[in-house]
C-alpha positions as CSV (number, residue, x, y, z in Angstrom):
1,M,109.3,96.0,12.7
2,S,113.1,95.4,12.7
3,T,114.9,94.7,16.0
4,P,116.9,97.7,17.2
5,T,120.6,97.0,17.0
6,P,123.3,98.4,19.3
7,E,124.5,100.6,16.4
8,R,121.1,102.2,15.9
9,R,120.8,102.8,19.7
10,K,124.0,104.8,19.6
11,H,122.3,107.4,17.4
12,S,119.1,107.6,19.5
13,F,118.2,109.2,22.8
14,L,117.4,105.9,24.4
15,V,119.8,105.0,27.3
16,T,120.2,101.3,28.1
17,A,120.4,100.4,31.7
18,R,122.7,97.6,33.1
19,S,121.4,95.0,35.5
20,R,122.1,95.2,39.2
21,E,124.3,92.1,38.9
22,Q,126.5,93.8,36.3
23,L,126.9,96.9,38.5
24,I,127.8,94.8,41.5
25,Q,130.6,93.1,39.5
26,E,132.2,96.4,38.8
27,T,132.8,96.9,42.5
28,V,134.1,93.5,43.4
29,H,137.7,94.6,43.1
30,I,137.1,97.1,45.9
31,Q,136.2,94.2,48.2
32,Q,139.4,92.4,47.3
33,Q,141.5,95.5,48.0
34,R,140.3,96.2,51.5
35,Q,138.4,94.8,54.4
36,R,135.4,97.0,55.5
37,R,136.1,99.1,58.6
38,T,132.5,100.2,59.4
39,K,130.4,97.5,61.0
40,I,126.8,96.7,59.9
41,I,124.2,95.9,62.5
42,A,121.0,94.2,61.2
43,T,117.7,94.6,63.2
44,L,115.7,91.4,63.0
45,G,111.9,91.0,62.4
46,D,109.5,88.1,61.9
47,S,110.4,87.8,58.3
48,T,114.2,87.6,58.9
49,L,114.2,85.4,62.0
50,N,115.2,82.1,60.4
51,Y,118.6,80.5,60.0
52,D,118.9,80.7,56.2
53,K,118.1,84.4,56.1
54,L,120.5,85.1,59.0
55,K,123.3,83.3,57.0
56,E,122.5,85.3,53.9
57,M,122.8,88.6,55.8
58,V,126.1,87.6,57.4
59,Q,127.4,86.7,53.9
60,A,126.2,90.0,52.6
61,G,128.2,91.9,55.3
62,A,126.2,92.0,58.6
63,T,128.5,91.7,61.6
64,S,125.9,91.9,64.4
65,F,122.2,91.4,65.1
66,N,119.7,93.5,67.0
67,M,116.7,91.8,68.7
68,N,114.3,94.8,69.1
69,T,111.4,93.8,71.3
70,S,109.2,96.4,69.4
71,Y,109.5,94.3,66.2
72,V,109.6,90.8,67.7
73,R,107.2,90.1,70.6
74,N,107.7,86.4,70.8
75,K,110.0,85.8,73.8
76,S,111.0,82.3,72.4
77,A,112.7,84.1,69.5
78,L,115.5,85.2,71.9
79,K,116.4,81.5,72.5
80,E,116.2,80.6,68.8
81,L,118.5,83.5,67.8
82,A,121.1,82.6,70.4
83,K,121.1,79.0,69.1
84,W,121.4,80.1,65.5
85,R,124.2,82.6,66.4
86,D,126.3,79.7,67.8
87,Q,125.7,77.7,64.6
88,L,126.6,80.5,62.4
89,E,129.8,81.3,64.3
90,K,131.0,77.7,63.9
91,E,129.9,77.4,60.3
92,M,131.3,80.7,59.1
93,D,134.3,81.0,61.5
94,C,133.3,84.5,62.8
95,F,132.0,86.3,65.9
96,I,128.5,87.6,66.0
97,P,127.4,89.8,69.0
98,L,123.7,89.9,69.9
99,N,122.2,93.0,71.2
100,L,118.8,93.3,72.9
101,V,117.0,96.6,72.2
102,L,114.4,97.3,74.9
103,K,111.1,98.7,73.8
104,G,110.7,100.7,77.0
105,R,108.0,103.3,77.0
106,Q,108.2,104.1,73.3
107,I,104.9,103.9,71.5
108,R,104.5,102.5,68.0
109,I,101.8,101.4,65.6
110,G,101.4,97.7,65.0
111,N,102.0,95.4,62.1
112,L,100.3,96.1,58.7
113,R,99.1,93.7,56.0
114,K,101.5,95.3,53.5
115,S,104.9,96.9,53.9
116,E,103.5,100.2,52.6
117,I,100.0,101.5,52.6
118,Y,99.0,104.7,50.7
119,L,96.7,107.1,52.6
120,Q,94.9,110.0,50.8
121,T,94.0,113.3,52.3
122,G,90.5,113.2,53.9
123,N,90.5,109.4,54.3
124,I,89.1,108.2,57.7
125,I,91.4,105.8,59.6
126,R,90.9,104.4,63.0
127,L,93.5,103.8,65.7
128,T,92.6,100.9,68.0
129,Q,93.8,99.8,71.4
130,D,93.6,96.2,70.3
131,N,97.3,95.5,69.6
132,K,96.4,92.2,67.8
133,V,94.8,94.0,64.9
134,I,96.8,93.7,61.7
135,G,96.5,97.2,60.2
136,D,95.3,98.4,56.8
137,K,94.1,101.7,55.3
138,N,91.0,101.6,57.5
139,I,92.3,100.7,60.9
140,I,95.7,100.3,62.7
141,S,96.7,99.3,66.2
142,I,98.7,101.2,68.8
143,D,100.9,99.1,71.2
144,D,100.2,101.2,74.3
145,E,96.9,101.6,76.1
146,T,97.7,104.9,77.9
147,F,98.1,106.7,74.6
148,F,94.3,106.9,74.2
149,D,93.9,108.7,77.5
150,Q,96.5,111.3,76.4
151,V,94.8,112.4,73.2
152,N,91.9,114.9,72.9
153,I,89.4,115.3,70.1
154,G,90.7,118.0,67.7
155,E,94.4,117.2,68.3
156,K,96.8,115.8,65.8
157,V,99.0,112.8,66.0
158,V,102.1,112.2,63.9
159,I,103.5,108.9,62.8
160,D,106.9,108.0,61.4
161,Y,108.6,111.3,62.4
162,G,106.0,113.5,60.7
163,Q,105.5,111.5,57.5
164,V,101.9,110.7,58.5
165,V,99.7,113.4,60.2
166,L,96.2,112.5,61.5
167,Q,93.6,114.7,63.2
168,V,91.4,113.1,65.9
169,E,87.7,113.6,65.1
170,A,86.0,111.3,67.6
171,K,86.4,108.5,70.1
172,E,84.4,105.2,70.1
173,E,84.6,101.6,71.4
174,S,86.0,98.7,69.4
175,D,82.7,96.9,69.0
176,V,81.1,99.9,67.4
177,A,84.1,100.6,65.2
178,Y,84.3,97.0,64.0
179,K,80.6,96.9,63.2
180,I,80.9,100.1,61.2
181,L,83.8,98.8,59.2
182,M,82.1,95.4,58.7
183,E,79.1,97.2,57.2
184,Q,81.1,99.5,55.0
185,F,83.7,96.9,53.8
186,P,82.1,93.5,54.1
187,E,84.5,92.0,51.6
188,N,87.5,92.9,53.8
189,Y,85.9,92.2,57.2
190,P,83.4,89.4,57.0
191,S,83.6,89.1,60.8
192,S,85.3,90.9,63.7
193,S,88.0,88.2,63.9
194,S,89.1,89.1,60.4
195,F,90.7,92.3,61.8
196,R,93.4,90.1,63.3
197,H,94.2,88.1,60.2
198,K,97.6,88.6,58.7
199,T,96.2,88.3,55.1
200,E,93.1,89.6,53.5
201,D,92.2,86.2,52.0
202,D,92.3,84.3,55.3
203,S,88.5,84.5,55.8
204,D,86.8,83.9,59.1
205,S,84.4,81.3,57.6
206,E,87.3,79.1,56.5
207,K,88.9,79.3,59.9
208,G,85.6,78.6,61.6
209,S,85.0,75.7,59.4
210,R,88.4,74.2,60.2
211,Q,87.8,74.7,63.9
212,G,84.3,73.3,63.7
213,S,85.5,70.2,61.9
214,R,88.1,69.5,64.6
215,R,85.5,69.9,67.4
216,N,83.0,67.7,65.7
217,S,85.7,65.1,65.1
218,I,86.5,65.0,68.8
219,K,82.8,64.7,69.8
220,S,82.2,61.9,67.3
221,M,85.2,59.9,68.6
222,K,83.9,60.2,72.2
223,V,80.4,59.0,71.2
224,L,81.5,56.1,69.1
225,Q,84.5,55.0,71.1
226,D,84.8,51.2,71.7
227,D,87.5,48.6,71.9
228,Q,87.9,48.1,68.2
229,E,90.0,50.7,66.3
230,E,88.8,50.1,62.7
231,P,85.0,50.6,63.2
232,I,85.8,53.9,64.9
233,K,87.6,55.2,61.8
234,E,84.8,54.1,59.5
235,H,82.1,55.8,61.6
236,K,84.2,58.9,61.9
237,Q,84.4,59.3,58.1
238,D,80.6,58.9,57.7
239,I,79.5,61.1,60.6
240,I,81.8,64.2,60.5
241,P,80.5,65.6,57.2
242,T,76.9,65.0,58.2
243,V,77.3,66.9,61.6
244,Q,79.2,69.6,59.9
245,Q,76.5,70.2,57.2
246,K,73.7,70.4,59.8
247,K,75.5,72.7,62.2
248,Q,77.5,75.0,59.9
249,Q,74.8,77.5,59.0
250,I,73.5,77.8,62.6
251,A,77.0,78.2,63.9
252,E,77.9,80.9,61.5
253,Q,74.7,82.9,62.3
254,L,75.3,82.6,66.1
255,K,78.9,83.5,65.7
256,K,78.2,86.8,63.9
257,Q,75.7,87.8,66.5
258,K,77.7,86.9,69.6
259,E,81.2,87.6,68.3
260,L,81.2,91.4,69.1
261,K,79.8,90.7,72.6
262,K,82.4,88.2,73.4
263,L,85.4,90.4,72.4
264,K,86.9,92.7,75.0
265,K,86.0,96.3,74.3
266,F,88.9,98.5,73.3
267,K,89.2,102.3,72.8
268,V,89.3,103.6,69.3
269,L,90.2,107.0,67.8
270,V,88.5,108.1,64.6
271,C,91.0,110.2,62.6
272,I,91.2,112.1,59.3
273,V,94.3,111.9,57.2
274,Q,95.7,115.4,56.8
275,V,98.0,114.9,53.8
276,D,98.7,112.2,51.2
277,C,101.3,109.9,52.7
278,I,102.8,106.4,52.9
279,L,102.1,104.4,56.1
280,K,104.7,101.8,57.2
281,P,104.5,99.3,60.0
282,L,105.9,99.5,63.5
283,R,106.6,103.3,63.3
284,P,106.7,105.6,66.4
285,I,103.8,107.8,67.1
286,F,103.7,111.2,68.8
287,I,101.1,113.8,69.9
288,L,101.4,117.1,68.0
289,S,100.9,119.9,70.5
290,D,101.8,123.6,69.9
291,S,105.1,123.1,71.8
292,S,106.5,119.8,70.5
293,W,105.8,116.4,69.2
294,M,105.0,114.9,72.6
295,D,105.8,111.5,73.8
296,P,103.2,110.9,76.5
297,H,105.7,108.8,78.6
298,V,108.4,111.5,78.7
299,K,107.9,113.6,81.8
300,G,109.1,117.2,81.7
301,F,109.8,117.2,78.0
302,T,111.6,120.3,76.7
303,K,109.3,122.6,74.8
304,N,110.5,123.3,71.3
305,K,108.3,125.8,69.4
306,Q,110.5,125.6,66.3
307,S,109.7,121.9,65.8
308,F,106.0,122.6,66.0
309,H,106.0,125.7,63.8
310,N,107.6,123.6,61.0
311,L,104.4,121.6,60.8
312,Q,102.0,124.2,62.1
313,A,102.1,126.1,58.8
314,Q,101.0,123.0,56.9
315,Y,98.6,121.3,59.3
316,G,97.0,124.1,61.4
317,Q,96.8,124.8,65.1
318,G,97.4,122.4,67.9
319,R,96.6,122.3,71.6
320,I,98.5,124.4,74.1
321,I,100.0,122.2,76.8
322,E,100.3,124.2,80.0
323,Q,103.2,123.5,82.3
324,D,104.3,125.9,85.0
325,E,107.8,126.2,86.4
326,D,107.0,124.2,89.6
327,E,105.6,121.2,87.6
328,S,108.6,121.4,85.2
329,Q,111.1,121.3,88.1
330,E,109.2,118.5,89.9
331,S,109.2,116.3,86.7
332,N,112.9,116.9,86.1
333,E,113.7,115.7,89.6
334,D,111.5,112.7,89.4
335,E,112.8,111.0,86.2
336,E,110.4,108.3,85.1
337,S,111.9,104.9,84.7
338,Q,112.2,103.8,81.0
339,I,112.3,100.1,81.9
340,T,109.0,98.3,82.1
341,T,108.0,95.1,83.7
342,N,108.0,93.4,80.3
343,D,111.5,94.7,79.7
344,I,112.8,93.1,82.8
345,V,111.5,89.7,81.6
346,Y,113.4,90.2,78.4
347,I,116.5,91.3,80.2
348,Q,116.6,88.2,82.4
349,K,116.1,85.9,79.4
350,A,118.8,87.7,77.3
351,K,121.2,87.5,80.3
352,N,120.7,83.8,80.7
353,L,121.1,83.1,77.0
354,G,124.4,84.9,76.7
355,Y,123.5,88.1,74.8
356,D,126.4,90.5,74.7
357,S,124.7,93.9,75.2
358,I,121.5,95.7,75.9
359,T,120.3,99.0,74.4
360,I,118.0,101.3,76.4
361,S,116.1,104.2,74.8
362,N,114.6,107.5,75.9
363,V,117.4,108.0,78.4
364,H,117.9,111.5,79.9
365,T,120.3,111.1,82.8
366,G,123.0,108.8,84.1
367,A,120.7,107.7,86.9
368,Q,118.5,105.8,84.4
369,V,121.6,104.0,83.1
370,R,122.6,103.0,86.6
371,E,119.1,101.7,87.1
372,L,119.7,99.2,84.3
373,K,123.1,98.3,85.8
374,N,121.3,97.4,89.1
375,I,118.8,95.2,87.3
376,L,121.6,93.4,85.5
377,G,123.6,92.9,88.8
378,D,127.3,93.0,89.5
379,D,127.9,89.5,88.1
380,S,126.7,90.5,84.6
381,Q,129.1,91.0,81.7
382,M,126.5,92.4,79.4
383,K,127.4,95.9,78.1
384,I,124.9,98.8,78.2
385,I,124.4,100.8,75.0
386,V,122.4,104.1,75.3
387,R,120.2,105.1,72.4
388,I,119.9,108.9,72.2
389,T,116.3,109.7,71.2
390,T,115.4,112.9,73.1
391,K,116.6,116.5,73.4
392,Q,117.4,115.8,77.1
393,G,119.7,113.0,76.0
394,V,121.5,115.3,73.7
395,E,122.0,117.9,76.4
396,N,123.3,115.3,78.9
397,F,125.4,113.5,76.4
398,Q,128.7,113.8,78.3
399,E,127.1,112.4,81.4
400,L,125.6,109.5,79.5
401,C,129.0,108.7,77.8
402,K,130.6,108.3,81.2
403,E,127.9,105.8,82.4
404,C,127.5,103.6,79.3
405,D,129.6,101.3,77.1
406,G,128.4,102.5,73.7
407,I,126.2,105.1,72.0
408,V,123.5,104.8,69.4
409,I,122.4,108.1,67.8
410,A,118.8,107.7,66.6
411,R,118.7,111.0,64.7
412,A,115.1,110.6,63.4
413,Y,113.8,110.7,66.9
414,I,116.0,113.7,67.8
415,L,114.5,115.5,64.8
416,V,111.0,115.5,66.3
417,Q,112.2,117.5,69.4
418,S,114.8,119.7,67.8
419,A,114.9,122.5,65.2
420,I,115.6,120.9,61.8
421,E,118.7,123.0,61.1
422,T,120.4,121.9,64.3
423,V,120.1,118.1,64.1
424,V,123.0,117.6,61.7
425,Y,125.3,119.6,63.9
426,Q,124.1,117.8,67.0
427,Q,124.9,114.4,65.3
428,L,128.4,115.5,64.4
429,D,129.1,116.9,67.9
430,M,127.9,113.6,69.5
431,I,130.1,111.5,67.2
432,R,133.2,113.5,68.1
433,K,132.4,113.4,71.8
434,A,131.9,109.7,71.7
435,H,135.3,109.3,70.1
436,E,136.9,111.4,72.8
437,H,135.3,109.2,75.5
438,L,136.5,106.1,73.6
439,K,133.0,104.8,73.2
440,P,131.7,102.9,70.1
441,V,129.3,105.2,68.3
442,I,126.5,103.8,66.1
443,I,124.1,105.6,63.8
444,S,120.6,104.4,63.3
445,S,117.2,105.3,61.6
446,Q,116.6,106.5,58.1
447,I,119.8,104.9,56.6
448,L,118.5,103.1,53.5
449,E,114.8,103.9,54.0
450,S,114.0,103.7,50.3
451,M,115.3,100.1,50.2
452,I,112.4,98.9,52.4
453,T,110.3,98.7,49.2
454,S,112.9,99.4,46.4
455,L,115.8,97.5,45.2
456,F,117.8,100.7,44.6
457,P,118.8,103.4,47.2
458,S,118.4,107.1,46.7
459,F,121.3,109.4,45.9
460,S,120.8,111.4,49.0
461,E,121.1,108.2,51.1
462,M,124.4,107.4,49.5
463,G,125.7,110.9,50.3
464,D,124.5,110.6,53.9
465,I,126.3,107.2,54.4
466,A,129.5,108.6,52.9
467,N,129.4,111.5,55.3
468,L,128.9,109.2,58.3
469,V,131.8,106.9,57.2
470,N,134.1,110.0,56.8
471,E,133.3,110.8,60.5
472,D,134.8,107.4,61.4
473,I,131.7,106.0,63.1
474,D,132.0,102.5,64.4
475,A,128.8,101.0,63.0
476,I,125.6,101.6,61.2
477,T,122.3,100.0,62.2
478,L,119.7,99.0,59.6
479,T,116.2,98.9,61.3
480,G,113.1,98.7,59.1
481,E,115.3,97.8,56.1
482,T,116.1,94.4,57.6
483,A,113.3,94.0,60.1
484,Y,110.3,94.1,57.7
485,G,111.7,95.4,54.4
486,Q,111.3,93.5,51.1
487,Y,115.1,93.5,50.4
488,P,117.0,92.9,53.7
489,V,120.0,91.1,52.1
490,Q,120.3,93.6,49.2
491,A,120.2,96.5,51.7
492,I,123.1,95.1,53.7
493,A,125.1,94.4,50.5
494,T,124.5,97.9,49.2
495,L,125.7,99.5,52.5
496,D,128.7,97.1,52.5
497,R,129.9,98.3,49.1
498,V,129.4,102.0,49.8
499,C,131.3,101.8,53.1
500,R,134.2,100.0,51.4
501,F,134.5,102.5,48.6
502,V,134.4,105.6,50.9
503,E,136.8,104.1,53.4
504,A,139.4,103.3,50.7
505,N,139.3,106.9,49.4
506,Q,139.4,108.3,52.9
507,I,142.5,106.3,54.0
508,Q,144.3,107.2,50.7
509,K,143.7,110.9,51.3
510,R,145.1,110.7,54.9
511,I,148.2,108.8,53.7
512,E,148.9,111.4,51.0
513,R,148.1,114.5,53.0
514,F,149.7,114.8,56.4
515,A,147.3,117.7,57.3
516,E,144.3,115.3,56.8
517,R,145.5,113.2,59.8
518,A,146.9,116.0,62.0
519,G,145.5,115.5,65.5
520,L,144.2,112.0,64.9
521,S,146.7,110.4,67.3
522,M,145.4,112.2,70.4
523,I,143.7,110.5,73.4
524,A,142.1,112.9,75.9
525,S,141.9,110.3,78.7
526,K,144.5,110.7,81.5
527,K,144.1,107.1,82.6
528,H,146.4,104.3,81.5
529,V,149.0,106.8,80.2
530,V,151.4,104.1,79.0
531,A,148.8,102.3,76.9
532,N,147.6,105.7,75.5
533,A,151.2,106.6,74.5
534,I,151.7,103.2,72.9
535,S,148.4,103.4,71.0
536,S,149.2,106.9,69.7
537,A,152.7,105.9,68.7
538,T,151.3,102.8,66.9
539,V,149.0,104.8,64.7
540,D,151.6,107.4,63.9
541,A,154.1,104.7,62.9
542,A,151.4,103.0,60.8
543,Y,151.0,106.1,58.7
544,R,154.7,106.8,58.4
545,I,155.6,103.3,57.2
546,S,152.3,102.5,55.4
547,A,151.7,99.5,57.6
548,K,149.2,97.0,56.3
549,L,148.2,95.4,59.6
550,I,148.2,96.1,63.4
551,I,148.1,93.1,65.7
552,V,147.1,93.6,69.3
553,F,147.2,91.0,72.0
554,T,144.5,92.0,74.5
555,S,142.6,90.6,77.4
556,T,139.9,93.2,77.7
557,G,139.9,94.8,74.2
558,S,140.6,98.3,75.6
559,T,143.8,98.9,73.7
560,A,142.3,97.7,70.4
561,L,139.4,100.1,71.0
562,K,141.8,103.0,71.6
563,I,143.8,102.3,68.4
564,S,140.5,102.1,66.4
565,K,139.5,105.5,67.7
566,L,142.8,106.9,66.5
567,K,141.8,106.0,62.9
568,P,144.8,104.0,61.6
569,P,145.3,103.5,57.9
570,C,145.0,99.7,58.2
571,Q,143.0,96.9,59.8
572,I,143.5,95.8,63.4
573,I,143.6,92.2,64.5
574,A,142.6,91.9,68.1
575,V,143.9,88.6,69.5
576,T,142.1,87.5,72.7
577,S,141.3,84.4,74.7
578,N,137.9,85.8,75.9
579,L,134.9,84.9,73.7
580,R,132.8,87.8,75.0
581,V,135.5,90.3,74.3
582,A,135.9,88.9,70.7
583,R,132.2,89.3,70.1
584,L,131.9,92.8,71.6
585,L,134.8,94.1,69.5
586,Q,132.7,93.3,66.5
587,L,130.9,96.5,67.3
588,V,134.1,98.6,67.0
589,G,135.1,99.8,63.6
590,G,138.2,98.4,61.8
591,I,138.8,95.4,64.1
592,I,139.1,91.8,63.0
593,N,138.9,89.4,66.0
594,L,140.9,86.2,66.6
595,R,140.3,84.0,69.6
596,V,143.0,81.8,70.9
597,P,143.0,79.3,73.9
598,T,145.5,81.4,75.9
599,L,147.6,84.6,75.5
600,L,150.6,82.8,77.0
601,G,153.5,82.3,74.6
602,T,153.3,85.6,72.7
603,E,156.3,84.8,70.4
604,Q,154.7,81.7,69.0
605,L,151.3,83.3,68.8
606,Q,152.7,86.1,66.7
607,Q,153.9,83.7,64.0
608,S,150.5,81.9,64.0
609,V,148.7,85.2,63.5
610,I,151.0,86.3,60.7
611,Q,150.4,83.0,59.0
612,M,146.6,83.4,59.3
613,A,146.8,87.0,57.9
614,L,148.8,85.7,54.9
615,T,146.3,82.9,54.3
616,K,143.4,85.4,54.3
617,N,145.3,87.8,52.0
618,L,145.3,90.6,54.6
619,I,149.1,91.0,54.0
620,K,151.7,89.9,51.6
621,S,155.5,89.8,51.2
622,K,157.3,93.1,52.0
623,D,154.4,94.5,53.9
624,Y,155.0,96.1,57.3
625,V,153.1,94.8,60.4
626,I,153.0,96.4,63.8
627,M,152.7,94.1,66.9
628,L,151.5,95.3,70.4
629,S,151.8,93.1,73.4
630,G,152.7,93.2,77.1
631,S,155.9,92.1,78.9
632,I,153.8,90.3,81.4
633,E,151.6,87.9,79.4
634,N,147.8,87.4,79.9
635,I,147.6,90.3,82.4
636,P,145.1,93.1,81.6
637,G,146.6,96.7,81.3
638,Q,150.2,95.5,80.8
639,I,150.7,96.4,77.1
640,N,154.0,98.2,76.8
641,A,155.8,96.7,73.8
642,L,155.6,97.9,70.2
643,K,157.3,95.8,67.5
644,I,157.6,96.6,63.8
645,M,158.4,93.7,61.4
646,Q,158.5,93.3,57.6
647,I,157.0,90.2,56.1
648,Q,159.6,88.1,54.3
């Protein structure tokens, strides 16, 4: 057959696809036109916790890292990340804030052997209390022991916000469960210890052989030890294989008989898969009642029949959870702490290592935020970010905004407790309220979900990101995409390009249409009225003269934050002498940070900053630049001077 030519393809229905590299090249000019305003936060996992991968993610567009204790349970990883952060900042001349995300009382499934496991309707799968089990299609672990006391036979549990629905059929102990699976699937589970192996091919016999060899080696050395080193080595080489051959068969037989007895017994739930689905690692799990998807650790949860009825039609009846008015009032008064003993250990380590912020989840009231403040102490400079995951958090959003330093909206969690049609409105309402309170607002969960296992995002994900960017959010958090996904760097690069393109079009519309920016230069706060007035005037002037850069000299970062919330048409350079302020402003949209030894000598600093901006192609000749500074240098809250200059 002849090879098809381009001319022949023109007259056929075959459409040729371009490579991803070619598509990326078409958007390079966008990166040259404009710096990205929206910040990208990458959540780290075991696969991305190494220096080379961190560097690749920063180069792709990541501006901050999350250390989520649900994904990384090795406490030494906190120290390694802090060390690598310092190295990256020096090597790449940037600022990288580190945020510790507390696990709290959220319940998740454990790690899986693969990034995705397909489950078919009717399959039997077991949930074990043994959190060291590496999950597969037959058994998965749950990271909370109390979960097994909350579930009754006949109830349903949902994983991954309803993507996976299981019905509990029976309860058994781990020794029985492991024995059943070993008999049914001997090729997968040759022994009970194989449930904890990370890979299917790492057999227990190989591991036992290696351990036996080491033990025999030590015994032989003790028996044959004398003053001469060479004879010891010769005898060791002759004796070890002989001992190993004689004992190997007996050892394996005894091991299989005694292994189950030696292991601690764990509770196991035997479940039936209710619908074909894809199971992913480290996903949250809830109990499906007839009133809501219940988190067993959330006291006084708000009943929401609409959320249940959405699934009830597909998966049948659930258990009625009785709760009278007296119990409801009592539980609301006695808010359960969301900070565990294990969290406190992580908090102290992060504080000592210089982490910049802490995120707390499942928060309902301001009192729970104040509890974390008390644990940190008055001497701590770490900022507190509240992660909105519950309906109570949405209802008390204004109170939480006043207590915290930043907001994360985890919309997938809110979905399990709210009617589907209200979640989008709730998200927009919280974004706008966060802007009014001058708090950095971050969106997380289900951003580029498809890129966990696919190199390309879905069209709906692109539309969702565009809508978020148009709402002027400060940052977007990638969770599973970078914690355990197959394409973490590509996911960051994709999000980076989409944000740049949407921002460029958004700014152009606001410049061309005055109505598009009406009301942007408004600050509701009545505190620091002079700084508020200066900030509003700065943004208004930036639109009128088409300024290309705003330079702010700031000690605390508050003025730069205010200007960012007013959505100017250009980038902001925040000049500060405080390293922690420079790092924290990396969580605020549209700000480039520059650290200087001191803020004294503003006139000379202005020229240095202008020269730096020219070198980095942020501005060029004839561009307008707006300068903000204080008449009293290096004193917080003294910004009162606005200066407009044209680059010569």
